[in-house]
SEMIBA-312738 format. One record per residue (C-alpha): residue number from 1; y, x, z. Coordinates in steps of 0.02 Angstrom, whole numbers, always signed. Layout:
! residues N
{resi: NUM&c2: Y&c1: X&c3: Z}
...
END
This chain:
! residues 443
{resi: 1&c2: +1317&c1: +1626&c3: -715}
{resi: 2&c2: +1156&c1: +1577&c3: -628}
{resi: 3&c2: +994&c1: +1523&c3: -709}
{resi: 4&c2: +861&c1: +1427&c3: -615}
{resi: 5&c2: +680&c1: +1471&c3: -648}
{resi: 6&c2: +590&c1: +1354&c3: -528}
{resi: 7&c2: +575&c1: +1305&c3: -347}
{resi: 8&c2: +661&c1: +1426&c3: -230}
{resi: 9&c2: +556&c1: +1510&c3: -96}
{resi: 10&c2: +620&c1: +1463&c3: +76}
{resi: 11&c2: +625&c1: +1573&c3: +230}
{resi: 12&c2: +580&c1: +1425&c3: +339}
{resi: 13&c2: +396&c1: +1390&c3: +376}
{resi: 14&c2: +311&c1: +1222&c3: +365}
{resi: 15&c2: +193&c1: +1157&c3: +498}
{resi: 16&c2: +29&c1: +1201&c3: +413}
{resi: 17&c2: +82&c1: +1384&c3: +403}
{resi: 18&c2: +152&c1: +1384&c3: +581}
{resi: 19&c2: -12&c1: +1319&c3: +652}
{resi: 20&c2: -121&c1: +1442&c3: +556}
{resi: 21&c2: -210&c1: +1571&c3: +665}
{resi: 22&c2: -128&c1: +1719&c3: +581}
{resi: 23&c2: +44&c1: +1653&c3: +631}
{resi: 24&c2: +14&c1: +1702&c3: +813}
{resi: 25&c2: +130&c1: +1842&c3: +870}
{resi: 26&c2: +245&c1: +1827&c3: +720}
{resi: 27&c2: +432&c1: +1795&c3: +724}
{resi: 28&c2: +463&c1: +1646&c3: +609}
{resi: 29&c2: +598&c1: +1524&c3: +560}
{resi: 30&c2: +578&c1: +1336&c3: +542}
{resi: 31&c2: +681&c1: +1177&c3: +544}
{resi: 32&c2: +662&c1: +996&c3: +596}
{resi: 33&c2: +727&c1: +854&c3: +702}
{resi: 34&c2: +721&c1: +848&c3: +891}
{resi: 35&c2: +589&c1: +717&c3: +931}
{resi: 36&c2: +587&c1: +736&c3: +1121}
{resi: 37&c2: +645&c1: +855&c3: +1259}
{resi: 38&c2: +555&c1: +884&c3: +1424}
{resi: 39&c2: +659&c1: +986&c3: +1548}
{resi: 40&c2: +546&c1: +1066&c3: +1678}
{resi: 41&c2: +682&c1: +1169&c3: +1760}
{resi: 42&c2: +664&c1: +1351&c3: +1712}
{resi: 43&c2: +568&c1: +1301&c3: +1557}
{resi: 44&c2: +597&c1: +1158&c3: +1434}
{resi: 45&c2: +486&c1: +1092&c3: +1295}
{resi: 46&c2: +571&c1: +1037&c3: +1135}
{resi: 47&c2: +462&c1: +937&c3: +1017}
{resi: 48&c2: +519&c1: +966&c3: +838}
{resi: 49&c2: +475&c1: +830&c3: +712}
{resi: 50&c2: +429&c1: +895&c3: +540}
{resi: 51&c2: +357&c1: +808&c3: +388}
{resi: 52&c2: +179&c1: +858&c3: +434}
{resi: 53&c2: +190&c1: +819&c3: +620}
{resi: 54&c2: +257&c1: +893&c3: +782}
{resi: 55&c2: +289&c1: +1073&c3: +833}
{resi: 56&c2: +303&c1: +1115&c3: +1018}
{resi: 57&c2: +446&c1: +1237&c3: +1053}
{resi: 58&c2: +462&c1: +1323&c3: +1222}
{resi: 59&c2: +637&c1: +1357&c3: +1287}
{resi: 60&c2: +652&c1: +1489&c3: +1422}
{resi: 61&c2: +832&c1: +1496&c3: +1478}
{resi: 62&c2: +819&c1: +1678&c3: +1532}
{resi: 63&c2: +770&c1: +1725&c3: +1354}
{resi: 64&c2: +900&c1: +1631&c3: +1252}
{resi: 65&c2: +1041&c1: +1573&c3: +1364}
{resi: 66&c2: +1022&c1: +1402&c3: +1283}
{resi: 67&c2: +1012&c1: +1252&c3: +1398}
{resi: 68&c2: +895&c1: +1103&c3: +1377}
{resi: 69&c2: +1053&c1: +997&c3: +1387}
{resi: 70&c2: +1107&c1: +1069&c3: +1220}
{resi: 71&c2: +966&c1: +973&c3: +1135}
{resi: 72&c2: +980&c1: +789&c3: +1091}
{resi: 73&c2: +852&c1: +671&c3: +1017}
{resi: 74&c2: +886&c1: +651&c3: +831}
{resi: 75&c2: +976&c1: +817&c3: +817}
{resi: 76&c2: +922&c1: +925&c3: +669}
{resi: 77&c2: +913&c1: +1113&c3: +688}
{resi: 78&c2: +849&c1: +1278&c3: +624}
{resi: 79&c2: +748&c1: +1380&c3: +748}
{resi: 80&c2: +685&c1: +1558&c3: +757}
{resi: 81&c2: +549&c1: +1609&c3: +876}
{resi: 82&c2: +381&c1: +1690&c3: +907}
{resi: 83&c2: +222&c1: +1590&c3: +879}
{resi: 84&c2: +88&c1: +1595&c3: +1012}
{resi: 85&c2: -76&c1: +1508&c3: +1045}
{resi: 86&c2: -83&c1: +1366&c3: +1170}
{resi: 87&c2: -232&c1: +1249&c3: +1169}
{resi: 88&c2: -131&c1: +1113&c3: +1255}
{resi: 89&c2: +3&c1: +1110&c3: +1120}
{resi: 90&c2: -6&c1: +1004&c3: +962}
{resi: 91&c2: -115&c1: +1100&c3: +838}
{resi: 92&c2: -152&c1: +1235&c3: +968}
{resi: 93&c2: +8&c1: +1334&c3: +934}
{resi: 94&c2: +186&c1: +1335&c3: +999}
{resi: 95&c2: +348&c1: +1426&c3: +964}
{resi: 96&c2: +441&c1: +1529&c3: +1095}
{resi: 97&c2: +622&c1: +1496&c3: +1048}
{resi: 98&c2: +737&c1: +1645&c3: +1022}
{resi: 99&c2: +880&c1: +1575&c3: +916}
{resi: 100&c2: +937&c1: +1399&c3: +874}
{resi: 101&c2: +1061&c1: +1342&c3: +741}
{resi: 102&c2: +1118&c1: +1161&c3: +751}
{resi: 103&c2: +1122&c1: +1079&c3: +580}
{resi: 104&c2: +1182&c1: +904&c3: +630}
{resi: 105&c2: +1221&c1: +804&c3: +785}
{resi: 106&c2: +1183&c1: +619&c3: +815}
{resi: 107&c2: +1337&c1: +512&c3: +844}
{resi: 108&c2: +1248&c1: +397&c3: +967}
{resi: 109&c2: +1097&c1: +398&c3: +1081}
{resi: 110&c2: +932&c1: +339&c3: +1007}
{resi: 111&c2: +927&c1: +147&c3: +1022}
{resi: 112&c2: +736&c1: +132&c3: +1032}
{resi: 113&c2: +603&c1: +248&c3: +1107}
{resi: 114&c2: +540&c1: +327&c3: +944}
{resi: 115&c2: +468&c1: +476&c3: +1038}
{resi: 116&c2: +348&c1: +365&c3: +1137}
{resi: 117&c2: +166&c1: +349&c3: +1084}
{resi: 118&c2: +193&c1: +161&c3: +1070}
{resi: 119&c2: +370&c1: +97&c3: +1064}
{resi: 120&c2: +328&c1: -73&c3: +1140}
{resi: 121&c2: +465&c1: -163&c3: +1045}
{resi: 122&c2: +457&c1: -329&c3: +955}
{resi: 123&c2: +418&c1: -337&c3: +770}
{resi: 124&c2: +593&c1: -405&c3: +738}
{resi: 125&c2: +673&c1: -257&c3: +826}
{resi: 126&c2: +556&c1: -138&c3: +735}
{resi: 127&c2: +610&c1: -210&c3: +567}
{resi: 128&c2: +794&c1: -223&c3: +612}
{resi: 129&c2: +794&c1: -39&c3: +662}
{resi: 130&c2: +679&c1: +15&c3: +521}
{resi: 131&c2: +768&c1: +177&c3: +470}
{resi: 132&c2: +747&c1: +234&c3: +650}
{resi: 133&c2: +583&c1: +153&c3: +702}
{resi: 134&c2: +492&c1: +237&c3: +557}
{resi: 135&c2: +526&c1: +405&c3: +643}
{resi: 136&c2: +395&c1: +357&c3: +771}
{resi: 137&c2: +236&c1: +453&c3: +732}
{resi: 138&c2: +122&c1: +301&c3: +730}
{resi: 139&c2: +240&c1: +201&c3: +620}
{resi: 140&c2: +258&c1: +348&c3: +502}
{resi: 141&c2: +69&c1: +372&c3: +493}
{resi: 142&c2: +45&c1: +197&c3: +423}
{resi: 143&c2: +144&c1: +242&c3: +269}
{resi: 144&c2: +61&c1: +412&c3: +247}
{resi: 145&c2: -103&c1: +316&c3: +238}
{resi: 146&c2: -23&c1: +195&c3: +116}
{resi: 147&c2: +28&c1: +345&c3: +11}
{resi: 148&c2: -155&c1: +398&c3: +10}
{resi: 149&c2: -209&c1: +225&c3: -50}
{resi: 150&c2: -90&c1: +236&c3: -199}
{resi: 151&c2: -144&c1: +414&c3: -237}
{resi: 152&c2: -327&c1: +364&c3: -233}
{resi: 153&c2: -292&c1: +218&c3: -350}
{resi: 154&c2: -189&c1: +321&c3: -473}
{resi: 155&c2: -300&c1: +476&c3: -476}
{resi: 156&c2: -461&c1: +379&c3: -502}
{resi: 157&c2: -395&c1: +274&c3: -645}
{resi: 158&c2: -315&c1: +424&c3: -730}
{resi: 159&c2: -484&c1: +510&c3: -724}
{resi: 160&c2: -562&c1: +353&c3: -803}
{resi: 161&c2: -448&c1: +363&c3: -955}
{resi: 162&c2: -314&c1: +240&c3: -900}
{resi: 163&c2: -132&c1: +263&c3: -952}
{resi: 164&c2: +2&c1: +231&c3: -821}
{resi: 165&c2: +136&c1: +111&c3: -883}
{resi: 166&c2: +301&c1: +44&c3: -815}
{resi: 167&c2: +341&c1: -135&c3: -862}
{resi: 168&c2: +505&c1: -233&c3: -842}
{resi: 169&c2: +534&c1: -337&c3: -687}
{resi: 170&c2: +662&c1: -451&c3: -768}
{resi: 171&c2: +592&c1: -570&c3: -897}
{resi: 172&c2: +616&c1: -735&c3: -986}
{resi: 173&c2: +461&c1: -819&c3: -914}
{resi: 174&c2: +345&c1: -795&c3: -766}
{resi: 175&c2: +168&c1: -739&c3: -801}
{resi: 176&c2: +86&c1: -852&c3: -672}
{resi: 177&c2: +183&c1: -1012&c3: -705}
{resi: 178&c2: +219&c1: -1135&c3: -565}
{resi: 179&c2: +376&c1: -1151&c3: -460}
{resi: 180&c2: +365&c1: -990&c3: -360}
{resi: 181&c2: +488&c1: -897&c3: -471}
{resi: 182&c2: +653&c1: -814&c3: -427}
{resi: 183&c2: +776&c1: -870&c3: -560}
{resi: 184&c2: +933&c1: -774&c3: -607}
{resi: 185&c2: +1069&c1: -770&c3: -736}
{resi: 186&c2: +1053&c1: -628&c3: -860}
{resi: 187&c2: +1214&c1: -612&c3: -961}
{resi: 188&c2: +1233&c1: -802&c3: -972}
{resi: 189&c2: +1047&c1: -826&c3: -1010}
{resi: 190&c2: +914&c1: -890&c3: -890}
{resi: 191&c2: +792&c1: -757&c3: -830}
{resi: 192&c2: +663&c1: -730&c3: -692}
{resi: 193&c2: +598&c1: -593&c3: -581}
{resi: 194&c2: +420&c1: -557&c3: -634}
{resi: 195&c2: +279&c1: -630&c3: -528}
{resi: 196&c2: +163&c1: -497&c3: -598}
{resi: 197&c2: +152&c1: -375&c3: -744}
{resi: 198&c2: +12&c1: -481&c3: -817}
{resi: 199&c2: +83&c1: -517&c3: -991}
{resi: 200&c2: +136&c1: -336&c3: -1016}
{resi: 201&c2: -29&c1: -266&c3: -953}
{resi: 202&c2: -124&c1: -372&c3: -1077}
{resi: 203&c2: -8&c1: -326&c3: -1221}
{resi: 204&c2: -31&c1: -142&c3: -1181}
{resi: 205&c2: -221&c1: -156&c3: -1187}
{resi: 206&c2: -195&c1: -177&c3: -1373}
{resi: 207&c2: -106&c1: -9&c3: -1372}
{resi: 208&c2: -196&c1: +104&c3: -1246}
{resi: 209&c2: -358&c1: +7&c3: -1209}
{resi: 210&c2: -342&c1: +47&c3: -1023}
{resi: 211&c2: -179&c1: +37&c3: -923}
{resi: 212&c2: -122&c1: +31&c3: -742}
{resi: 213&c2: +39&c1: +11&c3: -644}
{resi: 214&c2: +99&c1: +20&c3: -464}
{resi: 215&c2: +257&c1: -82&c3: -447}
{resi: 216&c2: +343&c1: -224&c3: -353}
{resi: 217&c2: +312&c1: -407&c3: -394}
{resi: 218&c2: +411&c1: -558&c3: -336}
{resi: 219&c2: +352&c1: -727&c3: -272}
{resi: 220&c2: +477&c1: -863&c3: -223}
{resi: 221&c2: +353&c1: -942&c3: -102}
{resi: 222&c2: +425&c1: -1029&c3: +50}
{resi: 223&c2: +295&c1: -955&c3: +165}
{resi: 224&c2: +325&c1: -886&c3: +337}
{resi: 225&c2: +153&c1: -820&c3: +377}
{resi: 226&c2: +79&c1: -654&c3: +430}
{resi: 227&c2: +1&c1: -627&c3: +258}
{resi: 228&c2: +141&c1: -671&c3: +136}
{resi: 229&c2: +292&c1: -577&c3: +70}
{resi: 230&c2: +419&c1: -623&c3: -63}
{resi: 231&c2: +416&c1: -447&c3: -133}
{resi: 232&c2: +263&c1: -337&c3: -122}
{resi: 233&c2: +184&c1: -191&c3: -213}
{resi: 234&c2: +43&c1: -232&c3: -332}
{resi: 235&c2: -86&c1: -105&c3: -390}
{resi: 236&c2: -130&c1: -173&c3: -562}
{resi: 237&c2: -248&c1: -119&c3: -698}
{resi: 238&c2: -309&c1: -197&c3: -861}
{resi: 239&c2: -451&c1: -132&c3: -969}
{resi: 240&c2: -515&c1: -175&c3: -1142}
{resi: 241&c2: -685&c1: -177&c3: -1226}
{resi: 242&c2: -772&c1: -248&c3: -1073}
{resi: 243&c2: -943&c1: -328&c3: -1079}
{resi: 244&c2: -896&c1: -451&c3: -942}
{resi: 245&c2: -790&c1: -473&c3: -787}
{resi: 246&c2: -921&c1: -376&c3: -691}
{resi: 247&c2: -849&c1: -218&c3: -771}
{resi: 248&c2: -685&c1: -255&c3: -682}
{resi: 249&c2: -769&c1: -273&c3: -513}
{resi: 250&c2: -867&c1: -113&c3: -542}
{resi: 251&c2: -706&c1: -20&c3: -582}
{resi: 252&c2: -624&c1: -86&c3: -423}
{resi: 253&c2: -775&c1: -29&c3: -324}
{resi: 254&c2: -749&c1: +145&c3: -394}
{resi: 255&c2: -563&c1: +136&c3: -350}
{resi: 256&c2: -601&c1: +86&c3: -171}
{resi: 257&c2: -732&c1: +222&c3: -153}
{resi: 258&c2: -608&c1: +352&c3: -214}
{resi: 259&c2: -470&c1: +289&c3: -98}
{resi: 260&c2: -584&c1: +302&c3: +54}
{resi: 261&c2: -646&c1: +474&c3: +3}
{resi: 262&c2: -469&c1: +538&c3: -18}
{resi: 263&c2: -414&c1: +466&c3: +149}
{resi: 264&c2: -562&c1: +543&c3: +238}
{resi: 265&c2: -534&c1: +715&c3: +159}
{resi: 266&c2: -344&c1: +728&c3: +166}
{resi: 267&c2: -276&c1: +601&c3: +291}
{resi: 268&c2: -387&c1: +634&c3: +441}
{resi: 269&c2: -239&c1: +667&c3: +555}
{resi: 270&c2: -159&c1: +499&c3: +518}
{resi: 271&c2: -326&c1: +407&c3: +529}
{resi: 272&c2: -358&c1: +485&c3: +699}
{resi: 273&c2: -182&c1: +446&c3: +759}
{resi: 274&c2: -206&c1: +261&c3: +718}
{resi: 275&c2: -390&c1: +260&c3: +768}
{resi: 276&c2: -442&c1: +196&c3: +597}
{resi: 277&c2: -625&c1: +174&c3: +550}
{resi: 278&c2: -641&c1: +180&c3: +361}
{resi: 279&c2: -738&c1: +35&c3: +282}
{resi: 280&c2: -903&c1: +48&c3: +190}
{resi: 281&c2: -887&c1: +50&c3: +1}
{resi: 282&c2: -1057&c1: +114&c3: -57}
{resi: 283&c2: -1110&c1: -60&c3: -112}
{resi: 284&c2: -1005&c1: -218&c3: -118}
{resi: 285&c2: -1094&c1: -386&c3: -126}
{resi: 286&c2: -1045&c1: -520&c3: -253}
{resi: 287&c2: -1063&c1: -706&c3: -219}
{resi: 288&c2: -1011&c1: -860&c3: -318}
{resi: 289&c2: -863&c1: -959&c3: -252}
{resi: 290&c2: -961&c1: -1119&c3: -219}
{resi: 291&c2: -1106&c1: -1023&c3: -140}
{resi: 292&c2: -988&c1: -925&c3: -26}
{resi: 293&c2: -910&c1: -1087&c3: +37}
{resi: 294&c2: -1082&c1: -1162&c3: +68}
{resi: 295&c2: -1147&c1: -1010&c3: +162}
{resi: 296&c2: -996&c1: -1004&c3: +277}
{resi: 297&c2: -998&c1: -1192&c3: +305}
{resi: 298&c2: -1183&c1: -1195&c3: +352}
{resi: 299&c2: -1185&c1: -1042&c3: +465}
{resi: 300&c2: -1024&c1: -1079&c3: +559}
{resi: 301&c2: -1033&c1: -1270&c3: +554}
{resi: 302&c2: -867&c1: -1289&c3: +462}
{resi: 303&c2: -847&c1: -1432&c3: +338}
{resi: 304&c2: -785&c1: -1392&c3: +162}
{resi: 305&c2: -615&c1: -1475&c3: +149}
{resi: 306&c2: -547&c1: -1399&c3: -13}
{resi: 307&c2: -678&c1: -1376&c3: -151}
{resi: 308&c2: -555&c1: -1288&c3: -267}
{resi: 309&c2: -486&c1: -1146&c3: -161}
{resi: 310&c2: -524&c1: -1037&c3: -11}
{resi: 311&c2: -427&c1: -1075&c3: +147}
{resi: 312&c2: -379&c1: -925&c3: +257}
{resi: 313&c2: -509&c1: -977&c3: +387}
{resi: 314&c2: -643&c1: -981&c3: +252}
{resi: 315&c2: -596&c1: -805&c3: +196}
{resi: 316&c2: -621&c1: -748&c3: +375}
{resi: 317&c2: -790&c1: -836&c3: +391}
{resi: 318&c2: -855&c1: -775&c3: +223}
{resi: 319&c2: -809&c1: -596&c3: +270}
{resi: 320&c2: -890&c1: -621&c3: +440}
{resi: 321&c2: -1048&c1: -687&c3: +357}
{resi: 322&c2: -1067&c1: -535&c3: +243}
{resi: 323&c2: -1026&c1: -415&c3: +384}
{resi: 324&c2: -1158&c1: -493&c3: +496}
{resi: 325&c2: -1290&c1: -513&c3: +360}
{resi: 326&c2: -1261&c1: -357&c3: +254}
{resi: 327&c2: -1144&c1: -246&c3: +355}
{resi: 328&c2: -1018&c1: -262&c3: +211}
{resi: 329&c2: -832&c1: -238&c3: +238}
{resi: 330&c2: -786&c1: -299&c3: +62}
{resi: 331&c2: -856&c1: -446&c3: -35}
{resi: 332&c2: -820&c1: -507&c3: -212}
{resi: 333&c2: -808&c1: -697&c3: -226}
{resi: 334&c2: -834&c1: -743&c3: -408}
{resi: 335&c2: -817&c1: -894&c3: -525}
{resi: 336&c2: -660&c1: -973&c3: -454}
{resi: 337&c2: -622&c1: -1151&c3: -512}
{resi: 338&c2: -522&c1: -1158&c3: -674}
{resi: 339&c2: -389&c1: -1274&c3: -602}
{resi: 340&c2: -341&c1: -1138&c3: -476}
{resi: 341&c2: -328&c1: -997&c3: -604}
{resi: 342&c2: -190&c1: -960&c3: -731}
{resi: 343&c2: -205&c1: -1017&c3: -912}
{resi: 344&c2: -258&c1: -845&c3: -975}
{resi: 345&c2: -415&c1: -841&c3: -865}
{resi: 346&c2: -577&c1: -850&c3: -967}
{resi: 347&c2: -678&c1: -1005&c3: -928}
{resi: 348&c2: -863&c1: -986&c3: -893}
{resi: 349&c2: -949&c1: -1036&c3: -1057}
{resi: 350&c2: -1093&c1: -1115&c3: -960}
{resi: 351&c2: -977&c1: -1223&c3: -853}
{resi: 352&c2: -792&c1: -1234&c3: -894}
{resi: 353&c2: -756&c1: -1300&c3: -720}
{resi: 354&c2: -762&c1: -1118&c3: -666}
{resi: 355&c2: -688&c1: -955&c3: -731}
{resi: 356&c2: -752&c1: -779&c3: -755}
{resi: 357&c2: -639&c1: -721&c3: -616}
{resi: 358&c2: -649&c1: -660&c3: -437}
{resi: 359&c2: -560&c1: -618&c3: -276}
{resi: 360&c2: -603&c1: -469&c3: -167}
{resi: 361&c2: -602&c1: -506&c3: +19}
{resi: 362&c2: -580&c1: -365&c3: +144}
{resi: 363&c2: -607&c1: -395&c3: +330}
{resi: 364&c2: -563&c1: -578&c3: +316}
{resi: 365&c2: -422&c1: -576&c3: +190}
{resi: 366&c2: -403&c1: -585&c3: +1}
{resi: 367&c2: -330&c1: -420&c3: -61}
{resi: 368&c2: -372&c1: -433&c3: -247}
{resi: 369&c2: -371&c1: -563&c3: -383}
{resi: 370&c2: -443&c1: -521&c3: -553}
{resi: 371&c2: -557&c1: -571&c3: -694}
{resi: 372&c2: -587&c1: -581&c3: -880}
{resi: 373&c2: -445&c1: -644&c3: -991}
{resi: 374&c2: -447&c1: -751&c3: -1147}
{resi: 375&c2: -430&c1: -632&c3: -1293}
{resi: 376&c2: -447&c1: -755&c3: -1438}
{resi: 377&c2: -280&c1: -818&c3: -1505}
{resi: 378&c2: -337&c1: -996&c3: -1547}
{resi: 379&c2: -427&c1: -1014&c3: -1381}
{resi: 380&c2: -270&c1: -959&c3: -1290}
{resi: 381&c2: -163&c1: -1088&c3: -1381}
{resi: 382&c2: -290&c1: -1223&c3: -1341}
{resi: 383&c2: -286&c1: -1179&c3: -1156}
{resi: 384&c2: -96&c1: -1180&c3: -1154}
{resi: 385&c2: -95&c1: -1352&c3: -1236}
{resi: 386&c2: -229&c1: -1419&c3: -1120}
{resi: 387&c2: -124&c1: -1367&c3: -970}
{resi: 388&c2: +26&c1: -1460&c3: -1041}
{resi: 389&c2: +122&c1: -1297&c3: -1050}
{resi: 390&c2: +249&c1: -1240&c3: -1179}
{resi: 391&c2: +238&c1: -1079&c3: -1280}
{resi: 392&c2: +425&c1: -1052&c3: -1256}
{resi: 393&c2: +463&c1: -877&c3: -1191}
{resi: 394&c2: +289&c1: -813&c3: -1234}
{resi: 395&c2: +319&c1: -761&c3: -1414}
{resi: 396&c2: +295&c1: -574&c3: -1383}
{resi: 397&c2: +142&c1: -604&c3: -1275}
{resi: 398&c2: +59&c1: -717&c3: -1404}
{resi: 399&c2: +103&c1: -595&c3: -1544}
{resi: 400&c2: -20&c1: -470&c3: -1472}
{resi: 401&c2: -162&c1: -597&c3: -1482}
{resi: 402&c2: -113&c1: -661&c3: -1653}
{resi: 403&c2: -144&c1: -487&c3: -1722}
{resi: 404&c2: -307&c1: -451&c3: -1631}
{resi: 405&c2: -355&c1: -406&c3: -1452}
{resi: 406&c2: -519&c1: -338&c3: -1380}
{resi: 407&c2: -615&c1: -424&c3: -1240}
{resi: 408&c2: -522&c1: -371&c3: -1084}
{resi: 409&c2: -486&c1: -406&c3: -903}
{resi: 410&c2: -402&c1: -335&c3: -751}
{resi: 411&c2: -342&c1: -362&c3: -575}
{resi: 412&c2: -202&c1: -342&c3: -450}
{resi: 413&c2: -222&c1: -271&c3: -274}
{resi: 414&c2: -93&c1: -309&c3: -140}
{resi: 415&c2: -48&c1: -138&c3: -70}
{resi: 416&c2: +27&c1: -199&c3: +93}
{resi: 417&c2: -119&c1: -316&c3: +129}
{resi: 418&c2: -247&c1: -181&c3: +94}
{resi: 419&c2: -155&c1: -60&c3: +208}
{resi: 420&c2: -138&c1: -193&c3: +343}
{resi: 421&c2: -324&c1: -230&c3: +350}
{resi: 422&c2: -368&c1: -47&c3: +333}
{resi: 423&c2: -271&c1: +7&c3: +488}
{resi: 424&c2: -305&c1: -151&c3: +589}
{resi: 425&c2: -134&c1: -233&c3: +593}
{resi: 426&c2: -119&c1: -423&c3: +591}
{resi: 427&c2: +50&c1: -443&c3: +505}
{resi: 428&c2: +86&c1: -381&c3: +329}
{resi: 429&c2: +264&c1: -337&c3: +380}
{resi: 430&c2: +194&c1: -198&c3: +489}
{resi: 431&c2: +136&c1: -108&c3: +332}
{resi: 432&c2: +290&c1: -143&c3: +225}
{resi: 433&c2: +427&c1: -12&c3: +228}
{resi: 434&c2: +570&c1: -138&c3: +212}
{resi: 435&c2: +499&c1: -315&c3: +206}
{resi: 436&c2: +574&c1: -455&c3: +104}
{resi: 437&c2: +531&c1: -629&c3: +164}
{resi: 438&c2: +622&c1: -795&c3: +181}
{resi: 439&c2: +734&c1: -731&c3: +320}
{resi: 440&c2: +750&c1: -545&c3: +286}
{resi: 441&c2: +858&c1: -459&c3: +155}
{resi: 442&c2: +908&c1: -310&c3: +262}
{resi: 443&c2: +889&c1: -168&c3: +295}
END
């Protein structure tokens, strides 16, 4: 009988250990996938793809008897060899191959050039071949950076006393209302895929005071744009005992600062690979919705066509204005009109035309929507009635307010949009592992 006492120590070395200075001259074992092979005649270079990057392996036929023709792109193998310094190699080290054990063979040749610096394939081909295209180092780096964004979000909020929660994605009623809801049958009962965890976040403020979640949300919007998805990942938090919605913006500022610090400290290789310049987060300006529209209209001679919402071009111009005037990469646009916010948004007591809510724009695009919520039970019922809505399906949500809730608010950040603007892509599908839009259900 065998008993397990923890993670088993492996004989194989990972890249960080292989590239360390004290590895030079040592016989080591590693594993990985063949990324590329360059046959120079008497010598061949085999690039081994590992989770941390590439390892250059040198094959001298006179030493091993192995031919470069024995290696195929996509093959996985275990290799033994001697590490030596080489300033021209990735990381300044390379392995002189001595023994090779093939672990698996590809059944077909690679259909796209994943070993190239840039694959130069269409977005459709990239997405159709996603399990393969993600093996390209640049494609892979996008999602390492995205990992860092989520880590920065989670670690900061945990340190601020937030509890991570996991809410259901199948419900009786959508949190946002409207028609953009995916409907389904749930054991002969009508149900929906959740547009956001909003109801559950608010309910849990009455339990933990501060909560956050990173999870998918679903929007049945018939959009086919570069900025919209029908399923995306939302970074949500909700916090109680706030003095005002400014507390929410201040917390997001802290989140963004922590994300950028973490990326700078631990994701430098990926940032360099994609030539990313991290944005400034030391201070983020705040401007009222109506004032932001006026400033952009006056400076760039663009008439205000929609007084109740920001058009994509306006988001670009407002961001441009604050970059030119204040060198700001982010800007909070506050006091959105009430008619464009959900029923639970707290109206501005001084002018109920507007709400105590905000969007955060980043390099020309809205990445965050948030604000203060109505926490008074009677006020909430009045707002629901004023909107001509029904309370049906909201019994559990309203129960929390009936029995007392603190002043609270929160936000949701679109992970794919934030990553897209961070790394300089212009289509949100580029920063979505497996996008779901109007035309794509696979892979």
